[in-house]
N, C-alpha and C positions, 0 to 999 in steps of 0.2 A: 235405758227404758224405751226411748224412742225407737231404737233398732229392734228391740224385742217385740214392740207392737207392730212394726213393719213386717217382721218375719212371721208373726201370727196372722196378719192379714193376708200375706202371700200364701201361707199354708192353707188358710180358710178358703182363698180363691181356688187353689189347687183341688181341694176336696169338693168344692162346688162344681168345678169343671168336670171332675170324674163322675160325680153323682148325676150330673145333667143327662137326661135321657138322650141316647143317640141311636139312629136307626140305620146304621151302615154295616152291621154285622149280624151274626146269629147268636142264639142264646149261649152256645158253647164259648164263643169268643168273650161274651160278657162274664161268664164264669171265670175265665182265665184272668182278665185284666181288671174287671170291676169288683166282683165278689172277693177275689183273692186280695185286692188292694184294701177293701174295707176290713177284712179279717186281719191282715198284717198291721194296718195302722191302729186298729182298735187294740190288738194285742201289744203293740209297741207302747201305746200310752199306758196300758194296764201295768206292763213290766216296768216301764220307766217310773211310774208313781210308786211302785213297790220298792225298787232298788234305790232311787235317789230321794224319795220323800219318806220312805218307810224304813224298816230294819231288815235288810236282806241278809245280814249275817250277824251272828253273835259268837263271840270267842270267850273260851274259859281263860281267865287270867289269874295270876298269883294274887293272893291277898295283900301282898306288899305293893301292888301297882296302885299309884294314886289315880283319881278320877280321870285326869288328862291322859294318862297312859292307856287306860281302858278304852277311851274313845279313839285314841291314836291307833291302838291295836285293831279295832274294828275298821277303821279307815284304810289302814295299810293292807290289811288282809283282803279287803274287798277290791282295792285298786290293783294290788299285786295278785298274781295267781296263787291260789291255794292248790294243794295236791291231795290225791285220794290214796289212802292205804287201806286195804281190806281189813276187816275186824280181827281176822285170825292171823294177821301178819304184824311183825314188829316194824316200827318205822325205820326205813333204810338209812344207813350212815352215809352212803355215797350221794353227794349233792346232785350228780348227773342223773341218778336213778329218780330222786325226788322230782327234778325238773321234767323228766319224761312222763311223770304221772300227773303233771300240772293240768288243771282245768282252766282252759284259756277263753271260755266263751261267755260266762255269765255276766260280765261287765258290758259286753257288747251287744247283748240280745236286742235291746230296743233299736239300735242303729242298724243292725243286720235286718230287722224286720222292715224298717223304712226303705233300705236298699232293695230288699226283695220286692216291695210294692212298686218301686221305680222300674226294676227290671221286668216285671210282668206287664208294665205299661208300654214297654218299648215296641213290641210287635203291633200293638194298637196304634201307636203313634206313626209307625211305619206305614200301615195300611191307610190311616186317616190322612196322612200328608199325600200319599201317592194317588189315592182315589179322588182326592179333591183336585189335585193338579190335572187329573185325567179329564176334567171338564175343559181344560185348555189344550188338551192333546187329542183324546179319542172322541171328545164331544158328549161324554156321559159323566155326569156328576152323581155318584151313587147316593151320597148323603142327601142331597137336595131332592132327588127323585123319590127315594124311599120315605123321606120325611113327609113330602107332600102326599104320598099315598097314605101314610099313617094318619095325617090330619084329615084327609078326605073320608076315612073310615069313621070318623067322629062327627062329621057335618051333616047337615040336613040334605035332603035328596038333590035340591037345585044347586046348593053350594058344592056338594060332592061331585055333581056332574060337571060343573065348571072347572073344579080342581082336576078331575080326571082328564078333561080336555087339554089342559095346560101340560099335564104329564105326557099324554099321547103325542102332542106337538113336539115336545122336547125329544122323546124317544124316537119318533119318526125321523127327526133331523139327525139324531146320533146314529141310528141304525143305517140310514141310507146315505149318509154324507160324511165327509171329513172336512174339518175346519179349514178354511183358507189360512195360509201362512201369513201372519201379520207381524211386522217388526215389533219387537218387545225388548224390555230391559232386563228380563229375568232369565239368567242362565239355566235355572232349574227347569223352567218351562221349555227351554230349547232342548235340554238333555232328554226330558220326558217325551218330547215329540220324536226324537230320534229312536228312543226305545220303543215308542208306540208303533213307528213305522216298521220296526224289526219284528215285533210280536204280532202285528196285524190285529185280527179280531180276538186275540187272546190276551191282550195287555192286562185288563183287569183280572182275568182269570189267573194268570201267572202271579200277579201281585197278591191276590187273595190266598192262593194255595201256599205261596211263600210265607205269608203271615201265619197260616196254621202250622207250617213247619217250624217257624220261629218259636211259637208257643210250646211245641213238643220239645225243642232243644232247651228251652228255659226250664221246663219241668224236669228234663233229664239232668241238667246242671243242678237243679235243686236236690236231687238224690245224691249227686256226687259231693255237693257242698255240705249237706247235712251229715253225710257219713264221715267226712273229714272233721267237721266242726264239733259234733256231739256224739257221733255214733262209733268213735274208735276205729274208723276205717271200714266198718261193716255197712254196706249199702242196704241191707235188709234188717237194720237194727230196729226199725219201727215195728216190723212183724215180730221179731224175736222178743222185744220188750212187752209187746201186747200179749203174746203167747205166755211169757213168763208171769205176767200179771194175772191171767186167767188161771194159771197153775198155783197162785198164791204166793209167788216169789216177789221179793222187793229188790230195791236198789242194792241191798247188801249182797245179793246173789249175782245180779247182773253187772254191778259195777258202773252203771250208767246213772247219771244225775244224782250222785251221792249227796246225802244230806249232812254227813259228818266228814269233815276234811282236816288237813293239817296246814299250818301256816308258819313260815320261817320269816323272821325280821330281825333287824339290828337296831340298837339304840345306842347313840353316842352320849355317854354320861360325862359331863363336865369337860368335854373336848379332850378327854384323856383316855377313858376306857370305853371300848366298844363291846357292848354286851349283846350276845345273840340269843334269841328265844325261839322256841318251837311251842306253839299253842294249838289246841284243838278248837275247831270252829264248827258251829251249826250253820249250814248254808240253807236257810229256809227258802231263798229264792228258787232253789232247784225243785221244790215241790210244784211250783207253777210252771217253771221251764219244762219239766218232764211232760206234763199234760199238754202244754202248748205244742212242743216240738213233735210229740207223737201224733197229735192231730194234724200238724202241717205235713208230716210224712205221709199219712193216709190221704190227706187232701191232694197232695202232689201225685200220688198214685192214681187216685180217682180222675184227676185232671189228665194225666198222661193217657190212661186207657180211653177216656171219653174223647179226647182230642184226637187221638190216632183213629178211632172209629169214625169220628166226624170228618177227618181228612179223607179217609177212604171213601165215605159217602159222597163228599163233594167232588172228588176225582171221578167217581162213577157218573154222577148226574151231569157233570159238565163235559165229559168226553164220550160217554156212551150215547150214540145218536138215537137208538130206539127209545131210550128214556126221555131224551130231550123232546122228541117229537110227541110222545105220549103225554108228557107234562104240558106241552102247549095245547094239545088236542083236549085234554081234560079240562083246562081252564076255559077254552072256547065253549065247550059243551056246557060247563057250569054257569056261563053267562046267560043273559036273557036274549042274546042274538041267536038267530037260528040259520041254519044252512039253507042255501037256495035249493028248493025242491027239484028244480030243473037240472041241477048239477049232479052228474053221476058220481059214484064213489071214487073212480079213477082220477077224474078231474080235481076232485076235492083233495085227494091225497097228494097229487102233483103240486097243487097250490100250497098245501101245508108243508110239503118238503122244501119248496122254494122259500117259504116264509121262515122256516126254522134254519135252513142252511145259509141262504143268501141274504137274509134281512135281519133276523134276531141275532143269530150266531152265538158263540159261546159267551161272550161278555153280556149279551142281552139275557141269556138264560140265567147268568149269575145275578144280574139286577132283578129279574123277575122272581127268582128264588128267594132273594133277600126281601123282596116286597111281600111275598107270601108269609115269610117268617115274622115280619114286623107289622104287617097291616092286614093280613088275612087273605083268604081265598076270594071273597066276594069282590073286594075292590080290584084285586089283581085280574080276576077273570074279566071284568068289565073293560079294563085297560087293554088286555090282550085281545079281546074281541074287536075293540075299536081299531087297534093296530092292524089286525088282520083285514078288516074292512078297508083301512087306509092303504094297506099294502096292495090289495086287489085293485083298488081304484087307480093307484099309482102305476101299477103294471099295465092296466087297461089303457090309460092315457099315453103311456110310453114317451113322455116328454121330460126334458131336463128342467129342473127347477132350482132356483136359489131360495133358500128358506131364511127368513129373518124372524128369529123366535125371540120375542121379548118376555123375559122371565121376571117374576116379581119376588120380593123378599130376598132370600139368599141367592136367587138365581139372577144372572146378568145376561145382557143381550149377546148373542153369538151370530155370526154369519157362516153358513155352511155351503160347501159345494158338493154336488153329487159325487159319490164314490164311483169313479169310472171303471174300477176293477170289478165291480159287481155286475152281474148280468141284468 
C-alpha cells in the first residue's frame, strides 16, 4: 500500500508538471506534447477501468462448467490472445492459422497509451533542457524571458514597465555579448558551450527546429505503430474504417476490432487428463478500443499536417531576411516609440538592418516570435522598441562594456563580455 501511494503521488506530480503553464514554445508544440498527453492518459484510465475493473470479455461456456471454470475461462481468454474468424468461415483446424489471426493488442491498450504520452513529451523535454542550458551558453534563457514577458502583460503599467526593463537588460546582454568562460562542474554545460560556439547565432534556432522535426517523426512512428498494432499492416486503416462506417459497414466487413472472437485453452483435470476447449467470446472492450484508436489515428494525422506546416513557417520566418526585418519593423511601428523626424529613410533602414543582422540575429527573432505567441504584440513591441533605442545608443557611444545583469526569480546573475566578432 505504501508503494502504491508513493507511485500515485509521483504520477500526480508528473501530471501537475505537465499541466503547469509553460511559455517556451508555441501552440502547435503544446498540441503535440500537452493536449496529446492529456488525451492519452485520460483514455488510458478509461480503458484500464473497463478492462481491469469491469467486464471486458464474456465467453460462452458449456452448461457443465462449474462457476469457477466460467471465471477461469474469462480470465484466460482475456490474458491470452483470442483470435478472429469471419462469420462466413469455419474455425480453422490449423493451430498456426489460428495464431496468425490472434488479437494481440486489447490487453495492452492502457500501457501503450501511457507509453505514447511519454514519447510525445520527449521532444518537449529535449527543447526544455537545451534551451534552459542555453542561459549558461548563449546567454539567452527562453523560458525565463518569455515568462517574464507573459507576466508583464498582466501587470499594471508601472509594474509592467519595470518588468520590461529587466527583459530589455537581459536581451541586450545576450544579443551583444557572450558569457565569459567560468570554470564549472557540469560537463553538460561545457558540451553545450562547445555546440553554441559551432552554431553561432543559430544555436536556439537549430534546437527549436530539431524539436519540431522530432514531433513530426513521432507522429510518423505513430502511424507505423498503429498500422502494425491494430490496423493489420494498413497505414491508412483509420481512413478505411471511417469510410466503411459512413457506408454503414461494421467490424464484420472490415475485420478490425471484432466484437466476437474465439479462444482456445486447456484444463488439466486431476493431473491426468488434459482437456482442450474452444469457446466463443464477446470482446466488448473492442467497442471502446475502436472509437479510441480511430480518433488517435485522425489526431495523429492532424498533428502531422499541422506540425509540418508549422515547421515550414518557422524555417521561413527564421531564415528569410525580408520577413525578419519586416517583423521587427512592424513591432517598432506598433510601439509608442516614434522615429526621429530628422532621420531620413535610408539611415533608418541602415540602422534597422544592423539591428536585425548584427544584434538580434536568428536566435533573437526566435525569442521575440515566441514572446509574441505567448505574451502578445503589445508587450513585445515595447520591448523591441526599447532594444532598438538601446542598440542605437550603444552604437553611438561605441565603447566596450561589461554588463552585470542581476535577475530575479528564476533568473540568476550573469557576467557578459562584448562579442568581439560583431561590428
